[in-house]
N, C-alpha and C positions, 0 to 999 in steps of 0.2 A: 211189341204191344205198346200202344199209346198210353201215356200216363193218364191217370184219372184225376180230375179236379175234385178235391175233397172239401174245399172252402174258398169262397170269394168274398172280398170286402170292398166297399166303396166309401169314400169320405164325402159327406155332404157338408156344404157350406151354407150358412144362413146369413142372408143380407136382406134387410127390410127397408132401411132408411138411406136414401141416396145423399150424396154431398150437397145437392141443391135443396134438400128438405122434402122431396117427394117420397112417397112410400109405395111399396108393393101391396096393394089392398088385399090380395089373396093371402098374404103372410102376416098381415097386421094383427097383433094379439089384441084380445079384448081387455083394454085397460081404461079405467075411469079417468076423466079429465083431471081430477084432483091428484091422482097418482102420477100422471104425466107431468103436472106442474111441480110435484115434489121431486121427481127425478131431475128436472132442470134446476130447481133451487139447490139441491144437494151438490150437483156438479159445479154450478156457478160458485157457490160459497166455498167449496173445498179448494177450488183453483185459487180463489182470492186468498184463502188461508195459506195455501202453499207458497204463494208469492211473498206474503208477509213473513212466513217462517224463514224463507231464504234470506230476506233482508236482516232478520234478527241474527241469523248465523253469521252473516257477513260482517255485522257490526259487533260481534263478540258476545252477543246476549243469548246464544244458544249453541249447543254442540253440533256435531255432524248431523245433517238432516237429509233423508232420502226423498227426492222430489217425485211427485206423481203427475205433474202436468202432462196432459195428453192421454192419461189413463183413467180419466174421471168416470167414464161409462162402466168399465170393468170393475172399478172400485165401489162406486156408490149404488149401482143398480142391483146386483145379485142379492145383497142383504135385504132388499125390499121384498124378496120372495120368501123370506124366512119368518118364523115366529120367534119371539124372544127366547122361548125355551129350546129352540134349535141351537146347535153349536156353530159358531163362526170363528174360524182360525185363519187369520190373514198372514201375510209375510211381513217383514219389516217395512216394506213399502205399502202399508195397509192403513194409513190414516183415513182414507176415504171410507173404508169398510167400517171402522170404528165410528166415524162420524155418522154414517147412515144408520148405524145401530143405536145412535143416541148418546154417544160419549161426548162430554164437554171437552173441547179441544185444548183447554188450559192444561189438561192432564197429558195430552200428547206433547205439549211444550215442556212440561216438567220431565217427562221421560227422556226427551232428546237433550235435556240439560243434565242428564245423569242422575235424576231423582226417581227412585223406584216407586214413589207415591203416584207416579204417572200411570201405573197399571191399575187404573180405577175405572170400573165399568158400571153402567146403570144397574140398579137393583133389579133382579129378576132375569137378567140376560145371562145366557150361557156363552159368554165370550172368553176366549183364552188369549193370553199374551203371546205375541209372535216370538219366534226364536231367531236370533241373529245368525246362528249357523244354518245355512240354507238346507232345507229338506228334512231336517230332523223331526219336524212336526207331522210329517205326512203319515207315518205309521201310527202315530198317536191318534190321528183323526180316524184311522181305520178302527182303532180301539174304541173311540167315542161312538162311532156309528154302530159298532157291534153291541155296545151297551144299550143304545137306543133300540136296536132290534130285539134284544132280550126284554125290554120294557113293554114292547108291543103297543106303544101309544102313538106311533106315526112320527116320531122324532127323527130328524136328519142332522147330518154334520156336513158343513161346507167349508172348504179350504182352498188355498191358493198356492201356486208356485210359479216361478219364472221359467222362461225357455231354457236357461242354463241349468236350473235345478232339475228339469225334466230329463236331463242326461245322467242324473245321479241314481244310485241304487235305491235310495229311499223311496222314490216314486214307484219303482218297479216292485219292490217288496210290498208296498201298501196296496197296489193294484192287484197283485197276486192274491193277497188275502181278501180284498174287497170283492174281487170277482168270484172267488171260490165260495164265499159265504153270502153272496148277494147282499152286501151291506148297504144301508141307506146313506150313501155318501156322495158328495159332488166334489170333484177335483177340477179346479179351474187353472189352466195354464195361461198366465198373462204373457203371451209372446210379444214382448215389446221390442224385439229386434236385436237386443244386446244383453249379454251377460257381462256386465262391466264393459270391457273393451273387446270381448269375443262376439262376433256376429252370429246370427242365427244359423247361417249356412255352415258354420264350423261346429255347431252343437250336435247336429244329427244329419245323417245322409237321407233320411226319409223325406218324402215330398211334403208331408205335414207332420205336426206333432199330435194331432188328433188321432192319427192312425195307430199311435202307441196303445190305444185302448184295445185293439184287436187281439193282442197276445194274451189278454187277461180275462176275456169274457165280459167286458163292460162296454156300455154304449159309448160311442165317441162322436163328436161333432165339432166342426170348425165354424167359428162365428166372426163376423166383422166386429172386432172389439171396440171400434169407435162408433158403432151403431147401437145406441142405448136400447132401442126397441128389440133388436136382434138378441142382445145380451139378456134382456128381460125375458123374452120368449124362450130362449134356450134354457135359462136357469129355472124358470117356472116349470117347464116340462120336465127337467131333471128332478126337481123337488117332488113333483107329482108322481113320477115314476118311483122315486125312493119311498114315498109314503105308501104307495100301493104294494110295496114289497118286491119291485122288479129290479132292484139292485142299483149299482153305481153308474154314474155318468162322468166321463172325462170331457171337458169343454175347453177347446183351444180358442182363446180370444186373441186374434191378431190386432195388435195396437202398436203404439210407438212411444218410446220414452223421449219426450221432447226436450227434456233438460239433461243434466248430468246424472250419472249413476247416483251419486250423493254430492254434497257440497265439498267433498274431498277429492272429487274427480274433475277432469277436464276432457269432456267428450270431443272437443274440437281436435284433439290429438289423434283420434282414430276414426272420426266420423265425417262424412262429406256433408257440407252445409246444404248442398242441393237436395239431398235426401230429406233433411229436416224441413226445408221449404215445401217439398212435395207433400209431406205428411201434414203440414199445417192446413192444406186444403181439405183434409179429411177430419178436421178437428171435431171431436164429439159434441162439444158445447155449441159451436156455431151452427152445425147442421141441425141440431135438435131445436135450437132457437128458430130457425127457418121453418121447421115443421110446426112448431107451436103457433108461430105467427100466421102461417097459412090456414090453420084451424081456428084462427081468431081467438086464441087463448093467451096470446102475448102481444105486447105493444111496447113502444119506446118509453111510455110513461111508467109501465110496470118495471121495465128494465132499470130505469132511473131510481125508482123506489127501492128495488132490490139491491142496487149498488150502494145506496146510502145506508140501508139497513145492515148490509153485510159489513160495511166499514165499521159501523158502530158496534156490531157484534164482535168483530175481530179485536177492536180496541179494548173491549171489555174482557175478552179472553186473555189478551196479552197483559193487561193490567192485573188481572187475578193471578196469572202465572208469576209475574215479577214481584207481586206483593206477598206471595206465599212464604211464610217463615222457613228458614233453612231446616232440613230434616235432622233428626237425631242420628248421628253417625253410627250409633250402636245398632240401628235398624239393619245394617248390612249383615248382621249375624242371625237375624230372625227369619223364620219360615224357610230355612234351608233343609231341615230334616224334622221328622216328627220328634225325635229326641236328639238334641245337639251332640255332635261328636266331641271328643276331648280336645282336638285341635281348635275347634270353634270356641269352646269354653275358655281355653287358655288365651286365645287371641282377643276375645272380648274383654277379658280381665286386663290384659295388657293395654288395650285402648282406654279403658276406664282409668287406669293409673296415669296414662299419658295426658288425658283430659284434666285430671286433678292437678297434675304437675304444671300444666300450662295456665290454668285459670283458677286453681284452687277447687275445693270440693263444691263451691257454689255453682260452677259451670254446669255440673251434672244436674243440679236442681232446676236450672234455668232452661235446659233443653226440653223440647216437647216430649211427651210420653213416647216410649218405644212402641212402634206399631208391629203387630204380628206376634208370633209365638217363639219363645226361646226357653224350652223346658230345661 
């Protein structure tokens, strides 16, 4: 007796904007010109910021920094589909997400300098700090989405993970829960080709990462992650589905990490330079610029003005970062628990005594006030 087919699945891939700036008119989303210009501005400025941050790190003025060059579309575009009240939970390579959500980048610099005051988000935003351990936030996002479902106000939760993290149990646990309860969540896999030095081909035997959605009853789609229009269209559709109560969407954005994993990495040790050059031709910013220029929304004069404005903006953010007074070291004991545990109480007391010993009691009075709660 022949076997019966009980289920079939197909992975669809969304591509709208070609490398030469032309678009598939049938797939073109309805986007106002001012939003198109905002997309370009965000991608342009975060790349310039990224380049400056790398220079700051190389000159000893910043700690380890995770580069996002080449991933500007997947970083800056999805947040534009959200409301401030929606949840945004990026990965550690999420500076572009925070920037698109309105965070001042002086705070990003503070964070990567080891100052927890960098976890500062705009008032009214439901943004959460990324976790350095990869994947641990994914189940938390399912919880956030479940909370929004209970509220019945149409709120959604959007989060990211890398291709490497998609091989961890965290994503599968999250999708099991999200699929079963039809949670209003969007999971974006930034498939940038590498999990540090491990290539995508070693991460999963599946033809795509988008098809991982099949096993959990959630929608899945693969997107050209260097195509800002495709990223916007897929995310907007996923958000709309979530708000209608139709459940979770998994979006695989195929992009490329043009730089090193972090400033502590040397990608040249494991990556072929020819691959990097090939991906440069798919650059998300240059192709979007061609698109805007063809629509007569952009020009060399506007590019020059934006370049000058961006330099001045970055100079201001760096100045604000470097002129920020040092934090109170006692802050490390605040906001860890609702009620501080006895080891924290003892360790804080020991540090206070050490500060008094090094500089006298006066040093404690000269420190900025302790931020956060230490019951």
